[in-house]
C-alpha positions as CSV (number, residue, x, y, z in Angstrom):
1,M,0.1,-0.4,0.0
2,L,1.3,3.5,-0.6
3,A,1.4,6.3,1.9
4,V,0.7,8.9,1.4
5,I,2.7,11.6,4.0
6,F,2.3,15.0,4.5
7,L,4.6,16.6,7.1
8,G,6.0,14.3,8.2
9,M,2.3,12.0,8.9
10,P,0.5,9.7,7.2
11,L,-2.9,10.9,6.0
12,T,-4.7,8.6,8.1
13,D,-3.2,9.1,11.2
14,R,-4.9,12.9,11.7
15,A,-7.7,11.3,14.9
16,Q,-7.8,8.0,13.1
17,Q,-10.1,9.1,10.3
18,P,-8.9,9.1,6.8
19,V,-9.0,12.3,4.7
20,P,-10.0,12.4,1.5
21,I,-8.2,13.4,-1.5
22,K,-10.9,14.8,-3.7
23,R,-8.4,16.9,-6.6
24,V,-4.9,15.3,-7.5
25,V,-3.0,17.8,-10.6
26,F,0.0,15.8,-12.3
27,V,2.9,18.3,-13.4
28,C,5.1,16.4,-16.2
29,E,7.4,19.4,-18.5
30,H,5.7,20.5,-20.9
31,G,1.7,19.3,-19.3
32,S,0.6,16.9,-22.3
33,V,2.2,14.0,-22.3
34,K,2.7,11.5,-19.1
35,S,0.5,14.5,-16.5
36,L,-2.5,13.9,-18.9
37,I,-2.3,10.4,-19.4
38,A,-1.8,10.1,-15.9
39,A,-4.7,12.5,-15.1
40,T,-6.8,10.8,-17.7
41,Y,-6.9,7.2,-17.0
42,F,-7.1,8.5,-12.9
43,N,-10.3,9.9,-13.9
44,Q,-11.4,7.1,-15.9
45,S,-10.8,4.8,-13.1
46,A,-11.6,6.7,-10.3
47,K,-15.0,7.2,-11.5
48,A,-15.1,3.1,-12.8
49,R,-14.2,1.7,-8.6
50,G,-16.3,4.3,-7.5
51,L,-13.7,6.8,-5.6
52,A,-15.3,10.9,-5.7
53,F,-11.7,11.8,-6.9
54,T,-10.5,13.9,-10.2
55,A,-7.5,14.6,-11.5
56,V,-5.7,18.0,-13.7
57,A,-2.8,17.3,-15.9
58,R,-0.3,21.1,-15.8
59,G,3.2,22.1,-17.1
60,T,6.9,23.3,-15.8
61,A,7.1,24.3,-19.7
62,P,3.6,23.9,-21.1
63,E,3.7,23.1,-25.2
64,P,0.5,24.8,-27.3
65,T,-0.6,21.5,-28.3
66,V,-1.0,17.5,-27.0
67,P,1.2,15.5,-29.9
68,R,-0.8,14.1,-31.7
69,I,1.1,10.5,-31.0
70,V,-0.6,10.9,-27.7
71,Q,-3.9,12.2,-29.1
72,D,-4.5,9.6,-31.5
73,H,-3.8,6.8,-28.7
74,L,-6.0,8.3,-25.8
75,N,-8.6,8.6,-28.3
76,A,-8.0,5.1,-28.5
77,D,-8.2,4.4,-25.6
78,G,-11.9,6.3,-25.6
79,T,-11.3,9.7,-24.7
80,S,-11.3,12.6,-26.3
81,V,-8.5,15.3,-26.1
82,S,-8.9,16.9,-28.7
83,G,-10.3,20.5,-26.8
84,F,-6.8,20.2,-24.5
85,V,-4.4,23.1,-23.8
86,P,-1.3,22.6,-21.5
87,Q,-1.5,24.5,-18.9
88,L,1.1,26.3,-16.8
89,F,1.8,24.5,-13.5
90,R,1.3,27.3,-10.4
91,S,0.9,27.8,-7.0
92,A,-3.0,28.7,-8.2
93,D,-3.1,25.1,-8.8
94,L,-3.0,23.8,-5.2
95,D,-5.9,25.4,-3.8
96,G,-8.3,22.9,-3.3
97,T,-5.5,20.6,-4.6
98,S,-4.7,17.7,-2.2
99,L,-2.0,15.9,-3.7
100,V,0.7,17.0,-6.4
101,V,2.1,14.7,-8.4
102,S,5.4,15.3,-10.6
103,F,6.9,13.3,-13.2
104,D,10.7,14.8,-13.3
105,Q,10.2,17.8,-12.3
106,E,11.3,19.5,-9.1
107,I,8.5,21.4,-8.4
108,A,9.2,21.5,-4.1
109,P,9.3,25.5,-4.1
110,I,5.8,25.6,-5.1
111,V,4.8,23.3,-3.9
112,G,6.3,24.6,-0.5
113,G,4.6,22.2,1.8
114,R,1.6,23.3,1.3
115,V,0.3,19.8,0.5
116,P,1.9,16.2,-0.2
117,L,3.9,15.5,-3.0
118,L,5.3,12.6,-5.0
119,H,8.1,12.4,-7.7
120,W,7.3,9.8,-10.0
121,D,10.5,10.5,-11.8
122,N,12.4,8.0,-14.6
123,L,9.3,6.1,-16.0
124,P,10.1,5.2,-19.1
125,G,9.3,8.2,-22.3
126,V,5.8,7.7,-23.6
127,L,6.3,9.8,-27.2
128,A,9.6,6.9,-28.7
129,D,6.9,4.3,-27.3
130,Y,3.9,4.8,-25.8
131,P,2.5,1.7,-24.6
132,H,5.4,0.9,-22.9
133,G,5.5,4.4,-21.8
134,R,1.5,4.1,-21.1
135,D,1.9,1.6,-19.0
136,A,4.5,2.4,-16.7
137,I,2.2,5.1,-15.6
138,V,-0.7,2.7,-15.8
139,K,0.8,0.8,-12.7
140,K,1.7,4.0,-11.1
141,V,-1.5,5.4,-11.3
142,D,-3.4,2.5,-9.9
143,A,-1.6,2.0,-7.1
144,L,-2.3,5.5,-6.5
145,L,-6.1,4.5,-6.1
146,E,-5.5,1.9,-4.6
147,S,-3.8,3.7,-1.4
148,L,-6.5,6.6,-1.9
149,K,-9.4,4.0,-1.2
150,E,-7.9,1.9,1.3
151,D,-7.5,5.0,3.1
152,A,-11.2,6.3,2.5
153,R,-12.2,3.4,3.9
């Protein structure tokens, strides 16, 4: 089980009551590849599992559009991102957020300890080998969702 830590203590330790995570922000460099794949899969899987969580994708240096290969594969998975515009990760994104997940980005200065921060670094590249990269992200998201499900009990 993945333990989410906030200021040195698990989220479930506060008065023995689980603290539900309502919003998760995934952050990668361009906000249009790893974070987008993670957010879309997270949202679909959370809904399928009956979990009341949502996720968004952000980037530290967003590109103007989603790469065609990512669009094509997400479309094949049943998710259209044709209207998605990558957005810059800002401190305002922390408002109402309970967890931030970073892909190879140093965003601790922005997060500033306001919310828990997980680092999912060194995952396989998505653009070079989409299935391999996507599967690595899905595995991490599945583990996170299982942890959130356990914490919600």
